[in-house]
PDB file of N, CA, C and O in Angstrom:
ATOM      1  N   MET A   1      88.968  93.322  97.810  1.00  0.00           N
ATOM      2  CA  MET A   1      89.184  92.855  96.471  1.00  0.00           C
ATOM      3  C   MET A   1      90.391  91.918  96.473  1.00  0.00           C
ATOM      4  O   MET A   1      91.455  92.258  96.990  1.00  0.00           O
ATOM      5  N   LYS A   2      90.212  90.756  95.897  1.00  0.00           N
ATOM      6  CA  LYS A   2      91.268  89.762  95.880  1.00  0.00           C
ATOM      7  C   LYS A   2      92.001  89.785  94.548  1.00  0.00           C
ATOM      8  O   LYS A   2      91.427  90.122  93.512  1.00  0.00           O
ATOM      9  N   ALA A   3      93.268  89.424  94.590  1.00  0.00           N
ATOM     10  CA  ALA A   3      94.072  89.392  93.376  1.00  0.00           C
ATOM     11  C   ALA A   3      93.527  88.357  92.397  1.00  0.00           C
ATOM     12  O   ALA A   3      93.592  88.559  91.184  1.00  0.00           O
ATOM     13  N   SER A   4      92.992  87.257  92.908  1.00  0.00           N
ATOM     14  CA  SER A   4      92.438  86.230  92.022  1.00  0.00           C
ATOM     15  C   SER A   4      91.241  86.769  91.229  1.00  0.00           C
ATOM     16  O   SER A   4      91.031  86.378  90.080  1.00  0.00           O
ATOM     17  N   GLU A   5      90.469  87.653  91.834  1.00  0.00           N
ATOM     18  CA  GLU A   5      89.355  88.277  91.126  1.00  0.00           C
ATOM     19  C   GLU A   5      89.869  89.205  90.031  1.00  0.00           C
ATOM     20  O   GLU A   5      89.294  89.286  88.946  1.00  0.00           O
ATOM     21  N   LEU A   6      90.959  89.902  90.333  1.00  0.00           N
ATOM     22  CA  LEU A   6      91.516  90.846  89.368  1.00  0.00           C
ATOM     23  C   LEU A   6      92.151  90.143  88.179  1.00  0.00           C
ATOM     24  O   LEU A   6      92.111  90.660  87.062  1.00  0.00           O
ATOM     25  N   GLN A   7      92.735  88.977  88.400  1.00  0.00           N
ATOM     26  CA  GLN A   7      93.422  88.269  87.330  1.00  0.00           C
ATOM     27  C   GLN A   7      92.464  87.793  86.247  1.00  0.00           C
ATOM     28  O   GLN A   7      92.880  87.545  85.115  1.00  0.00           O
ATOM     29  N   SER A   8      91.193  87.666  86.585  1.00  0.00           N
ATOM     30  CA  SER A   8      90.220  87.228  85.585  1.00  0.00           C
ATOM     31  C   SER A   8      89.729  88.382  84.710  1.00  0.00           C
ATOM     32  O   SER A   8      89.038  88.149  83.718  1.00  0.00           O
ATOM     33  N   LEU A   9      90.075  89.620  85.061  1.00  0.00           N
ATOM     34  CA  LEU A   9      89.624  90.777  84.286  1.00  0.00           C
ATOM     35  C   LEU A   9      90.537  91.016  83.090  1.00  0.00           C
ATOM     36  O   LEU A   9      91.708  90.635  83.101  1.00  0.00           O
ATOM     37  N   ALA A  10      89.990  91.646  82.070  1.00  0.00           N
ATOM     38  CA  ALA A  10      90.766  92.005  80.888  1.00  0.00           C
ATOM     39  C   ALA A  10      91.625  93.231  81.181  1.00  0.00           C
ATOM     40  O   ALA A  10      91.405  93.937  82.165  1.00  0.00           O
ATOM     41  N   HIS A  11      92.591  93.470  80.327  1.00  0.00           N
ATOM     42  CA  HIS A  11      93.524  94.587  80.512  1.00  0.00           C
ATOM     43  C   HIS A  11      92.781  95.923  80.609  1.00  0.00           C
ATOM     44  O   HIS A  11      93.072  96.735  81.488  1.00  0.00           O
ATOM     45  N   GLU A  12      91.820  96.151  79.704  1.00  0.00           N
ATOM     46  CA  GLU A  12      91.089  97.415  79.695  1.00  0.00           C
ATOM     47  C   GLU A  12      90.279  97.602  80.977  1.00  0.00           C
ATOM     48  O   GLU A  12      90.168  98.711  81.499  1.00  0.00           O
ATOM     49  N   GLU A  13      89.716  96.503  81.473  1.00  0.00           N
ATOM     50  CA  GLU A  13      88.946  96.569  82.718  1.00  0.00           C
ATOM     51  C   GLU A  13      89.854  96.900  83.904  1.00  0.00           C
ATOM     52  O   GLU A  13      89.459  97.637  84.808  1.00  0.00           O
ATOM     53  N   LEU A  14      91.059  96.356  83.896  1.00  0.00           N
ATOM     54  CA  LEU A  14      92.009  96.646  84.972  1.00  0.00           C
ATOM     55  C   LEU A  14      92.448  98.105  84.940  1.00  0.00           C
ATOM     56  O   LEU A  14      92.582  98.745  85.983  1.00  0.00           O
ATOM     57  N   VAL A  15      92.670  98.621  83.743  1.00  0.00           N
ATOM     58  CA  VAL A  15      93.064 100.027  83.611  1.00  0.00           C
ATOM     59  C   VAL A  15      91.942 100.925  84.122  1.00  0.00           C
ATOM     60  O   VAL A  15      92.203 101.899  84.828  1.00  0.00           O
ATOM     61  N   GLN A  16      90.703 100.608  83.773  1.00  0.00           N
ATOM     62  CA  GLN A  16      89.566 101.395  84.237  1.00  0.00           C
ATOM     63  C   GLN A  16      89.411 101.300  85.755  1.00  0.00           C
ATOM     64  O   GLN A  16      89.129 102.304  86.410  1.00  0.00           O
ATOM     65  N   LYS A  17      89.592 100.112  86.315  1.00  0.00           N
ATOM     66  CA  LYS A  17      89.493  99.922  87.764  1.00  0.00           C
ATOM     67  C   LYS A  17      90.580 100.723  88.467  1.00  0.00           C
ATOM     68  O   LYS A  17      90.341 101.298  89.528  1.00  0.00           O
ATOM     69  N   SER A  18      91.770 100.763  87.884  1.00  0.00           N
ATOM     70  CA  SER A  18      92.858 101.548  88.463  1.00  0.00           C
ATOM     71  C   SER A  18      92.501 103.034  88.480  1.00  0.00           C
ATOM     72  O   SER A  18      92.731 103.720  89.476  1.00  0.00           O
ATOM     73  N   ARG A  19      91.943 103.523  87.384  1.00  0.00           N
ATOM     74  CA  ARG A  19      91.522 104.935  87.321  1.00  0.00           C
ATOM     75  C   ARG A  19      90.463 105.237  88.371  1.00  0.00           C
ATOM     76  O   ARG A  19      90.533 106.251  89.066  1.00  0.00           O
ATOM     77  N   ASP A  20      89.482 104.347  88.478  1.00  0.00           N
ATOM     78  CA  ASP A  20      88.397 104.548  89.441  1.00  0.00           C
ATOM     79  C   ASP A  20      88.925 104.563  90.876  1.00  0.00           C
ATOM     80  O   ASP A  20      88.538 105.410  91.681  1.00  0.00           O
ATOM     81  N   LEU A  21      89.808 103.620  91.183  1.00  0.00           N
ATOM     82  CA  LEU A  21      90.366 103.564  92.533  1.00  0.00           C
ATOM     83  C   LEU A  21      91.213 104.792  92.840  1.00  0.00           C
ATOM     84  O   LEU A  21      91.176 105.313  93.955  1.00  0.00           O
ATOM     85  N   ARG A  22      91.970 105.250  91.862  1.00  0.00           N
ATOM     86  CA  ARG A  22      92.796 106.444  92.072  1.00  0.00           C
ATOM     87  C   ARG A  22      91.924 107.681  92.297  1.00  0.00           C
ATOM     88  O   ARG A  22      92.240 108.523  93.138  1.00  0.00           O
ATOM     89  N   ASP A  23      90.830 107.787  91.544  1.00  0.00           N
ATOM     90  CA  ASP A  23      89.896 108.899  91.754  1.00  0.00           C
ATOM     91  C   ASP A  23      89.275 108.835  93.146  1.00  0.00           C
ATOM     92  O   ASP A  23      89.160 109.849  93.835  1.00  0.00           O
ATOM     93  N   GLU A  24      88.880 107.635  93.548  1.00  0.00           N
ATOM     94  CA  GLU A  24      88.277 107.462  94.869  1.00  0.00           C
ATOM     95  C   GLU A  24      89.299 107.775  95.968  1.00  0.00           C
ATOM     96  O   GLU A  24      88.957 108.379  96.984  1.00  0.00           O
ATOM     97  N   PHE A  25      90.548 107.364  95.759  1.00  0.00           N
ATOM     98  CA  PHE A  25      91.607 107.638  96.730  1.00  0.00           C
ATOM     99  C   PHE A  25      91.843 109.144  96.859  1.00  0.00           C
ATOM    100  O   PHE A  25      92.009 109.663  97.963  1.00  0.00           O
ATOM    101  N   PHE A  26      91.857 109.840  95.719  1.00  0.00           N
ATOM    102  CA  PHE A  26      92.039 111.289  95.742  1.00  0.00           C
ATOM    103  C   PHE A  26      90.911 111.968  96.515  1.00  0.00           C
ATOM    104  O   PHE A  26      91.154 112.840  97.349  1.00  0.00           O
ATOM    105  N   ASN A  27      89.673 111.558  96.228  1.00  0.00           N
ATOM    106  CA  ASN A  27      88.522 112.146  96.917  1.00  0.00           C
ATOM    107  C   ASN A  27      88.570 111.860  98.416  1.00  0.00           C
ATOM    108  O   ASN A  27      88.221 112.716  99.229  1.00  0.00           O
ATOM    109  N   ALA A  28      89.004 110.657  98.775  1.00  0.00           N
ATOM    110  CA  ALA A  28      89.109 110.305 100.193  1.00  0.00           C
ATOM    111  C   ALA A  28      90.193 111.143 100.869  1.00  0.00           C
ATOM    112  O   ALA A  28      90.026 111.553 102.018  1.00  0.00           O
ATOM    113  N   ARG A  29      91.294 111.399 100.175  1.00  0.00           N
ATOM    114  CA  ARG A  29      92.356 112.226 100.753  1.00  0.00           C
ATOM    115  C   ARG A  29      91.882 113.656 100.968  1.00  0.00           C
ATOM    116  O   ARG A  29      92.218 114.281 101.974  1.00  0.00           O
ATOM    117  N   VAL A  30      91.106 114.173 100.030  1.00  0.00           N
ATOM    118  CA  VAL A  30      90.569 115.527 100.179  1.00  0.00           C
ATOM    119  C   VAL A  30      89.621 115.576 101.371  1.00  0.00           C
ATOM    120  O   VAL A  30      89.683 116.502 102.180  1.00  0.00           O
ATOM    121  N   LYS A  31      88.751 114.589 101.480  1.00  0.00           N
ATOM    122  CA  LYS A  31      87.825 114.546 102.616  1.00  0.00           C
ATOM    123  C   LYS A  31      88.577 114.407 103.932  1.00  0.00           C
ATOM    124  O   LYS A  31      88.192 115.008 104.935  1.00  0.00           O
ATOM    125  N   HIS A  32      89.644 113.623 103.933  1.00  0.00           N
ATOM    126  CA  HIS A  32      90.425 113.434 105.153  1.00  0.00           C
ATOM    127  C   HIS A  32      91.083 114.749 105.577  1.00  0.00           C
ATOM    128  O   HIS A  32      91.124 115.078 106.763  1.00  0.00           O
ATOM    129  N   SER A  33      91.590 115.488 104.610  1.00  0.00           N
ATOM    130  CA  SER A  33      92.273 116.739 104.951  1.00  0.00           C
ATOM    131  C   SER A  33      91.299 117.814 105.424  1.00  0.00           C
ATOM    132  O   SER A  33      91.690 118.726 106.153  1.00  0.00           O
ATOM    133  N   THR A  34      90.043 117.716 105.019  1.00  0.00           N
ATOM    134  CA  THR A  34      89.052 118.688 105.477  1.00  0.00           C
ATOM    135  C   THR A  34      88.279 118.194 106.692  1.00  0.00           C
ATOM    136  O   THR A  34      87.402 118.890 107.203  1.00  0.00           O
ATOM    137  N   GLY A  35      88.607 116.986 107.155  1.00  0.00           N
ATOM    138  CA  GLY A  35      87.960 116.448 108.346  1.00  0.00           C
ATOM    139  C   GLY A  35      86.603 115.828 108.106  1.00  0.00           C
ATOM    140  O   GLY A  35      85.846 115.627 109.056  1.00  0.00           O
ATOM    141  N   GLN A  36      86.271 115.518 106.857  1.00  0.00           N
ATOM    142  CA  GLN A  36      84.957 114.967 106.531  1.00  0.00           C
ATOM    143  C   GLN A  36      84.961 113.456 106.365  1.00  0.00           C
ATOM    144  O   GLN A  36      83.898 112.847 106.242  1.00  0.00           O
ATOM    145  N   LEU A  37      86.140 112.841 106.360  1.00  0.00           N
ATOM    146  CA  LEU A  37      86.232 111.397 106.157  1.00  0.00           C
ATOM    147  C   LEU A  37      86.008 110.685 107.475  1.00  0.00           C
ATOM    148  O   LEU A  37      86.761 110.874 108.430  1.00  0.00           O
ATOM    149  N   GLU A  38      84.966 109.863 107.525  1.00  0.00           N
ATOM    150  CA  GLU A  38      84.636 109.169 108.768  1.00  0.00           C
ATOM    151  C   GLU A  38      85.489 107.916 108.951  1.00  0.00           C
ATOM    152  O   GLU A  38      85.957 107.650 110.058  1.00  0.00           O
ATOM    153  N   ASN A  39      85.698 107.154 107.898  1.00  0.00           N
ATOM    154  CA  ASN A  39      86.444 105.900 107.981  1.00  0.00           C
ATOM    155  C   ASN A  39      87.853 106.130 107.430  1.00  0.00           C
ATOM    156  O   ASN A  39      88.086 105.981 106.230  1.00  0.00           O
ATOM    157  N   THR A  40      88.773 106.487 108.294  1.00  0.00           N
ATOM    158  CA  THR A  40      90.132 106.797 107.838  1.00  0.00           C
ATOM    159  C   THR A  40      90.889 105.552 107.402  1.00  0.00           C
ATOM    160  O   THR A  40      91.878 105.664 106.679  1.00  0.00           O
ATOM    161  N   ALA A  41      90.456 104.375 107.817  1.00  0.00           N
ATOM    162  CA  ALA A  41      91.103 103.138 107.388  1.00  0.00           C
ATOM    163  C   ALA A  41      90.886 102.901 105.892  1.00  0.00           C
ATOM    164  O   ALA A  41      91.601 102.110 105.276  1.00  0.00           O
ATOM    165  N   ARG A  42      89.909 103.581 105.318  1.00  0.00           N
ATOM    166  CA  ARG A  42      89.617 103.435 103.889  1.00  0.00           C
ATOM    167  C   ARG A  42      90.809 103.879 103.041  1.00  0.00           C
ATOM    168  O   ARG A  42      91.016 103.348 101.950  1.00  0.00           O
ATOM    169  N   LEU A  43      91.591 104.840 103.519  1.00  0.00           N
ATOM    170  CA  LEU A  43      92.768 105.295 102.769  1.00  0.00           C
ATOM    171  C   LEU A  43      93.750 104.147 102.549  1.00  0.00           C
ATOM    172  O   LEU A  43      94.240 103.949 101.437  1.00  0.00           O
ATOM    173  N   GLY A  44      94.031 103.405 103.593  1.00  0.00           N
ATOM    174  CA  GLY A  44      94.949 102.278 103.475  1.00  0.00           C
ATOM    175  C   GLY A  44      94.401 101.174 102.593  1.00  0.00           C
ATOM    176  O   GLY A  44      95.134 100.561 101.816  1.00  0.00           O
ATOM    177  N   THR A  45      93.110 100.927 102.719  1.00  0.00           N
ATOM    178  CA  THR A  45      92.473  99.905 101.894  1.00  0.00           C
ATOM    179  C   THR A  45      92.540 100.276 100.417  1.00  0.00           C
ATOM    180  O   THR A  45      92.840  99.432  99.573  1.00  0.00           O
ATOM    181  N   LEU A  46      92.264 101.527 100.112  1.00  0.00           N
ATOM    182  CA  LEU A  46      92.327 101.980  98.718  1.00  0.00           C
ATOM    183  C   LEU A  46      93.755 101.896  98.180  1.00  0.00           C
ATOM    184  O   LEU A  46      93.972 101.487  97.040  1.00  0.00           O
ATOM    185  N   ARG A  47      94.706 102.278  98.991  1.00  0.00           N
ATOM    186  CA  ARG A  47      96.097 102.236  98.561  1.00  0.00           C
ATOM    187  C   ARG A  47      96.519 100.796  98.236  1.00  0.00           C
ATOM    188  O   ARG A  47      97.199 100.556  97.238  1.00  0.00           O
ATOM    189  N   ARG A  48      96.118  99.854  99.068  1.00  0.00           N
ATOM    190  CA  ARG A  48      96.450  98.449  98.820  1.00  0.00           C
ATOM    191  C   ARG A  48      95.720  97.912  97.588  1.00  0.00           C
ATOM    192  O   ARG A  48      96.289  97.134  96.823  1.00  0.00           O
ATOM    193  N   ASP A  49      94.471  98.320  97.393  1.00  0.00           N
ATOM    194  CA  ASP A  49      93.729  97.889  96.208  1.00  0.00           C
ATOM    195  C   ASP A  49      94.381  98.405  94.925  1.00  0.00           C
ATOM    196  O   ASP A  49      94.466  97.684  93.932  1.00  0.00           O
ATOM    197  N   ILE A  50      94.836  99.646  94.953  1.00  0.00           N
ATOM    198  CA  ILE A  50      95.531 100.214  93.794  1.00  0.00           C
ATOM    199  C   ILE A  50      96.795  99.407  93.517  1.00  0.00           C
ATOM    200  O   ILE A  50      97.089  99.090  92.364  1.00  0.00           O
ATOM    201  N   ALA A  51      97.532  99.078  94.555  1.00  0.00           N
ATOM    202  CA  ALA A  51      98.763  98.296  94.389  1.00  0.00           C
ATOM    203  C   ALA A  51      98.460  96.923  93.807  1.00  0.00           C
ATOM    204  O   ALA A  51      99.208  96.433  92.961  1.00  0.00           O
ATOM    205  N   ARG A  52      97.374  96.295  94.249  1.00  0.00           N
ATOM    206  CA  ARG A  52      96.999  94.978  93.713  1.00  0.00           C
ATOM    207  C   ARG A  52      96.693  95.060  92.223  1.00  0.00           C
ATOM    208  O   ARG A  52      97.139  94.222  91.440  1.00  0.00           O
ATOM    209  N   VAL A  53      95.927  96.079  91.840  1.00  0.00           N
ATOM    210  CA  VAL A  53      95.569  96.239  90.429  1.00  0.00           C
ATOM    211  C   VAL A  53      96.821  96.479  89.599  1.00  0.00           C
ATOM    212  O   VAL A  53      96.986  95.878  88.538  1.00  0.00           O
ATOM    213  N   GLU A  54      97.700  97.347  90.070  1.00  0.00           N
ATOM    214  CA  GLU A  54      98.927  97.637  89.327  1.00  0.00           C
ATOM    215  C   GLU A  54      99.821  96.405  89.221  1.00  0.00           C
ATOM    216  O   GLU A  54     100.475  96.202  88.198  1.00  0.00           O
ATOM    217  N   THR A  55      99.855  95.588  90.262  1.00  0.00           N
ATOM    218  CA  THR A  55     100.652  94.368  90.233  1.00  0.00           C
ATOM    219  C   THR A  55     100.118  93.393  89.194  1.00  0.00           C
ATOM    220  O   THR A  55     100.890  92.805  88.438  1.00  0.00           O
ATOM    221  N   VAL A  56      98.807  93.221  89.155  1.00  0.00           N
ATOM    222  CA  VAL A  56      98.204  92.314  88.167  1.00  0.00           C
ATOM    223  C   VAL A  56      98.425  92.853  86.763  1.00  0.00           C
ATOM    224  O   VAL A  56      98.682  92.078  85.842  1.00  0.00           O
ATOM    225  N   LEU A  57      98.330  94.163  86.582  1.00  0.00           N
ATOM    226  CA  LEU A  57      98.606  94.761  85.266  1.00  0.00           C
ATOM    227  C   LEU A  57     100.042  94.483  84.834  1.00  0.00           C
ATOM    228  O   LEU A  57     100.294  94.137  83.679  1.00  0.00           O
ATOM    229  N   ARG A  58     100.978  94.635  85.764  1.00  0.00           N
ATOM    230  CA  ARG A  58     102.393  94.385  85.449  1.00  0.00           C
ATOM    231  C   ARG A  58     102.601  92.916  85.102  1.00  0.00           C
ATOM    232  O   ARG A  58     103.326  92.598  84.159  1.00  0.00           O
ATOM    233  N   GLU A  59     101.968  92.016  85.859  1.00  0.00           N
ATOM    234  CA  GLU A  59     102.098  90.588  85.583  1.00  0.00           C
ATOM    235  C   GLU A  59     101.570  90.249  84.192  1.00  0.00           C
ATOM    236  O   GLU A  59     102.178  89.455  83.473  1.00  0.00           O
ATOM    237  N   LYS A  60     100.448  90.843  83.811  1.00  0.00           N
ATOM    238  CA  LYS A  60      99.890  90.586  82.494  1.00  0.00           C
ATOM    239  C   LYS A  60     100.782  91.137  81.388  1.00  0.00           C
ATOM    240  O   LYS A  60     100.931  90.519  80.334  1.00  0.00           O
ATOM    241  N   ARG A  61     101.378  92.313  81.638  1.00  0.00           N
ATOM    242  CA  ARG A  61     102.304  92.895  80.683  1.00  0.00           C
ATOM    243  C   ARG A  61     103.525  91.995  80.479  1.00  0.00           C
ATOM    244  O   ARG A  61     103.968  91.775  79.352  1.00  0.00           O
ATOM    245  N   GLU A  62     104.061  91.477  81.594  1.00  0.00           N
ATOM    246  CA  GLU A  62     105.239  90.602  81.520  1.00  0.00           C
ATOM    247  C   GLU A  62     104.906  89.296  80.826  1.00  0.00           C
ATOM    248  O   GLU A  62     105.753  88.737  80.130  1.00  0.00           O
ATOM    249  N   ALA A  63     103.709  88.805  80.998  1.00  0.00           N
ATOM    250  CA  ALA A  63     103.319  87.527  80.397  1.00  0.00           C
ATOM    251  C   ALA A  63     103.192  87.633  78.877  1.00  0.00           C
ATOM    252  O   ALA A  63     103.371  86.642  78.170  1.00  0.00           O
ATOM    253  N   THR A  64     102.885  88.824  78.373  1.00  0.00           N
ATOM    254  CA  THR A  64     102.716  88.984  76.924  1.00  0.00           C
ATOM    255  C   THR A  64     104.032  89.218  76.207  1.00  0.00           C
ATOM    256  O   THR A  64     104.081  89.173  74.978  1.00  0.00           O
ATOM    257  N   LYS A  65     105.097  89.466  76.949  1.00  0.00           N
ATOM    258  CA  LYS A  65     106.403  89.695  76.311  1.00  0.00           C
ATOM    259  C   LYS A  65     107.030  88.424  75.851  1.00  0.00           C
ATOM    260  O   LYS A  65     108.128  88.443  75.295  1.00  0.00           O
TER     261      LYS A  65
END
């Protein structure tokens, strides 16, 4: 997921995407701890995607001030 793709989304869509990614990250962490996660690199990818979404949300918040 690219930041340029995220910047075109509305605030509500970004908040929902953040929730979805956080839920997916939690589920991946649970699977990793039980040994069921096959692609462990997915944890890092999800963490970076969450950071990208939060960064774009912060940028949009700052722009409206």
